[in-house]
C-alpha positions as CSV (number, residue, x, y, z in Angstrom):
1,M,113.9,31.3,148.8
2,E,111.0,31.3,150.9
3,K,107.7,29.3,149.8
4,R,104.2,30.9,150.5
5,N,101.9,29.6,152.9
6,K,99.0,30.5,151.7
7,T,97.7,31.1,148.1
8,R,97.7,35.1,147.6
9,R,94.7,36.6,146.4
10,H,94.0,38.9,143.8
11,T,91.8,42.1,144.3
12,I,88.9,43.0,142.2
13,T,88.2,46.4,143.9
14,P,91.5,48.7,144.5
15,M,92.6,49.2,147.9
16,R,95.1,52.2,148.5
17,V,97.9,51.8,151.4
18,Y,99.4,55.0,152.5
19,N,102.6,55.8,154.7
20,A,100.9,55.9,158.4
21,V,103.4,58.6,159.3
22,S,103.3,60.5,156.7
23,G,99.8,60.6,155.1
24,E,101.6,59.3,151.5
25,L,100.4,57.4,149.1
26,T,102.3,54.2,149.2
27,G,100.3,52.3,146.4
28,R,97.7,49.5,146.1
29,V,97.1,46.1,147.3
30,E,97.7,43.9,144.1
31,N,97.5,40.4,146.3
32,I,96.8,39.3,149.8
33,T,96.8,36.9,152.1
34,A,96.9,37.1,156.0
35,D,101.2,36.3,155.4
36,G,101.8,39.6,153.7
37,M,100.8,41.3,150.2
38,K,101.9,42.5,146.9
39,L,101.9,46.0,146.4
40,I,102.1,48.0,143.4
41,S,104.1,51.0,144.8
42,T,104.9,54.5,143.1
43,S,108.3,54.3,144.7
44,S,111.4,52.3,145.4
45,L,110.3,50.3,148.9
46,E,113.5,49.4,151.2
47,P,113.9,45.8,151.4
48,G,114.3,45.0,154.9
49,K,112.9,47.9,156.1
50,T,109.7,47.9,158.2
51,Y,107.3,50.3,157.5
52,T,103.8,51.4,159.2
53,L,100.6,51.5,156.6
54,R,97.3,52.3,156.5
55,M,95.0,50.0,154.2
56,E,91.8,52.0,153.3
57,L,88.9,49.4,153.3
58,P,85.9,49.2,151.1
59,E,83.0,51.1,152.2
60,S,81.2,48.2,151.7
61,L,82.6,46.5,154.5
62,P,80.3,46.6,157.2
63,D,82.4,47.0,160.4
64,R,85.9,49.3,159.3
65,N,87.2,51.5,157.1
66,K,90.9,50.9,157.8
67,M,93.3,48.5,158.9
68,I,97.1,50.2,160.3
69,V,99.8,47.4,159.9
70,R,103.7,46.7,160.2
71,A,105.1,45.3,156.9
72,R,108.5,44.5,155.8
73,A,109.6,44.8,152.4
74,V,111.2,41.4,151.4
75,W,111.8,43.0,147.7
76,C,111.0,45.2,145.5
77,R,111.1,45.5,141.6
78,N,110.9,47.8,138.6
79,E,109.7,46.5,135.9
80,D,106.8,48.3,134.6
81,P,107.2,50.7,131.9
82,F,105.9,53.5,133.8
83,G,107.8,53.6,136.0
84,F,105.7,51.4,139.0
85,H,107.5,49.2,141.3
86,D,106.3,45.6,142.6
87,V,107.1,45.0,146.2
88,G,106.7,42.0,148.1
89,M,105.9,43.1,151.8
90,E,105.4,40.5,155.0
91,F,102.8,41.6,157.6
92,V,105.1,41.5,161.4
93,D,103.0,41.1,164.3
94,L,99.3,41.0,162.6
95,D,96.9,40.8,165.2
96,E,94.3,38.8,165.5
97,R,91.4,40.9,164.2
98,D,93.3,42.3,161.3
99,R,94.3,38.7,160.7
100,E,90.3,38.0,160.3
101,T,89.3,40.9,158.2
102,I,91.8,39.5,155.9
103,E,90.9,35.8,156.1
104,R,87.1,36.3,156.2
105,P,85.5,39.6,155.3
106,L,87.5,40.9,152.9
107,T,87.3,38.0,151.0
108,H,83.8,38.6,150.2
109,Y,83.9,42.2,148.8
110,L,87.5,41.9,147.6
111,F,89.2,39.2,146.1
112,Q,89.1,36.7,142.7
113,D,90.9,33.5,142.8
């Protein structure tokens, strides 16, 4: 089992994630680093499959309102009594601007340790 290189940051502001192709709601970010994120999803995502996702950023973020990212589902668990799925996602080829948005500005607006 791979160990995470960075500590995941838990969101305090909801951040919705949509399938960038279909526009359907995929879920919301539970925690995130520049390496990946944990989603709470309304549906099961297939481990090993790569998805193109649109992440809605908070209105308070000064220069962007969304990010389009590619992420691979690493694992998916349905342990919630209401049918939600926990999904571990690993970012694929995250560009430098998106990496900086996650590591710096989002920290101020979204996260608690």
